[in-house]
N, C-alpha and C positions, 0 to 999 in steps of 0.2 A: 748310329745304329743302336748302339746300346741305350741310347736315350729314348729312341723310338720304342724299343723293345720294352723298356721300363714303363713308358706311358701306355703302351698296349696292355701290359699286365695290370697296371693300375686301373685302367679302364675296365678290364675284365673282372677285376676284384670289386670294383664299384658296382658293376653290373650285377655280380653275384650277390653282393651285399643288398642291393636293392631288391633282387628277386627274393632273397631270404627274408627281408623285412616285409615284403608284400605277402609272402607266404605265412609269416608269423601273424601279420595283421588279419589275414583271412582266416587263419585258424582261431584267432582270438574272437573274431566276429561269429564263427561257427559255435565256438564254446559259449559265448554270450547267448546266442539264440537257443542253444540246447539248454542252457541254465534257465533262461527265461521260460521255455516250454516246461521244464521240470517244476519250476516255481509255480507257474499256472496250474499244472496238474496237482501239485500238493495243496495249493490253496483250494482248488475244487474239492479235493478229498476232505479237507478240514471243514469246509462249508457243508458238505453232504453229511459228515459225521455229526456236526453241531445240529443240523436239522433233524437227523435221526434221533439224537438224544432228546431234543425238545419234544418230538412226537412221543418218544418213550415216556418222558416225564408226564405228559398230558394223559396218555393212556393209563399209566399207574395211578394217576390222580382220579380219573374216572372210575377205575376199578375199586379204588379205596372208598370213594364216595358211595358207590353202589354197595359195597360190602357193608359200610356203616348203616346205610338206609335199611337194609334187610337182615342185619345181624341178628335181631331178636325175633325173627319170624318163627323159629322153632318153638321158642317159649310161648309166644302168643297163641300159636296153633294148638299147643297143649293146654293152655289156659282156657281155650274155647270150650273144652269138655267140662271144666269146672263151672263155667258161666252157664252152660246148658243145664247141669245139675241143679245149680242155684234157682234158675228159672223154673224148672220142674217142681222144686220144693215150694217156691212161692205160689205157683198156680195150684199146687195140691192143697194149700191151706184155704184157697177160695172155694174148693169143691167140698172139702170136709174139714171139720175142726179137730182132727186127730193130732194133738200136740206131740204124742209119742213118734208118730211117723215124721213129723217135721223135725224133731230133734234128731231122730236117726238119720234123716237125709242130710242134715247139717254136719253131723259127725262124719258121715261118709265123704262129704265134700271136703271137709277139713283133712281127712286122711289123704285124699287125692292131691290136695295142695301140698301137703308135706312130701308125698311121693314125688311130686314134680320138683320140689326143692332139692330132694335127694339126687334126682337125675341131673340137675344142673349144679351140683356141688354147693348148694346153700345149706349152712349148718347154724344151729342156734348157738349163741354165746352162753357158755356156762356161767351162771351168776349166783344162783340160790346157794347160801351157806359157803360161799367162796370169799376169799380175801379180796377186798376192793381193788381193782386195777383200772386206773384211769385210762388206759389203752383201749379197754373193752367195755367199761362201765361209765355211765353218766350219773353222778349222785344228784338226786333231786333234793334230798333232805337227810337229816341225821336223826337218829332216835336213840335215846338213852335206854339201855337194856342190860340185863344180866344174863340173857339167854345166849348171846353170842360174844365172842371176844371183840375187842375194839377194832374198828376198821374192817369189819366183815359185812357182807351184804345180807341184811336181815329180810328184806322183801323185794321182789322184782315187780316193778309196775308195768314194764313193758319189755318183752324179750328183745335181745339184740341178735344180729345175724351176721355171718361171715360168708363171703363168696370166694372160693378157692383161698382160703386163709387171709382174705382182705376184709377188713371190717367195713360193711355197708350201712350198719345202723348199730350204735352202742346200746347196751341194755340200760334202761332207765330204772335206777335202783334206790332203796333206802339203805343207808349205811349206819352201822351200830357204833355207839360211842359208850364209854364207861359211865355208869350212873355216879353222879356226884353225890357224895355223902354230905348230908346237911349237919352242920355242928351246932 
């Protein structure tokens, strides 16, 4: 009887172990399924995020291209008034030969251009009677003179310009050098 009792207990233990293993296996399968669902969900989120980012990059590129395309619109709109004044000056010379009127019209147009430059922070490079600076001046030639110290700008051939402190055109200048004394 004791043997039968032991077999009965062993069989119950085996049965419980089988049930426990079955439960563990089913829990593992459920966990795997849950993990697979979570993984699929995360993959979907990553793909959507990547697509959104690509769309964002394309939109920003279009906006940047559009900005570059029309960035100078304000300048050109203001230049149109300068062109109009020059056209009026040209047509007035055809109607009458008043040179004073033409010169006055050109001076007014020049002042309007300088005002436009000031509006957009365009400044002239100081060069006349200044020490030669290769960062702002372009030496075209040198001239021997006693009027200026050596390496100074004696003549400005073409003005230079800065835009917001960035050189957009150097001043073309003649630089002084000491007069060589002939012996």
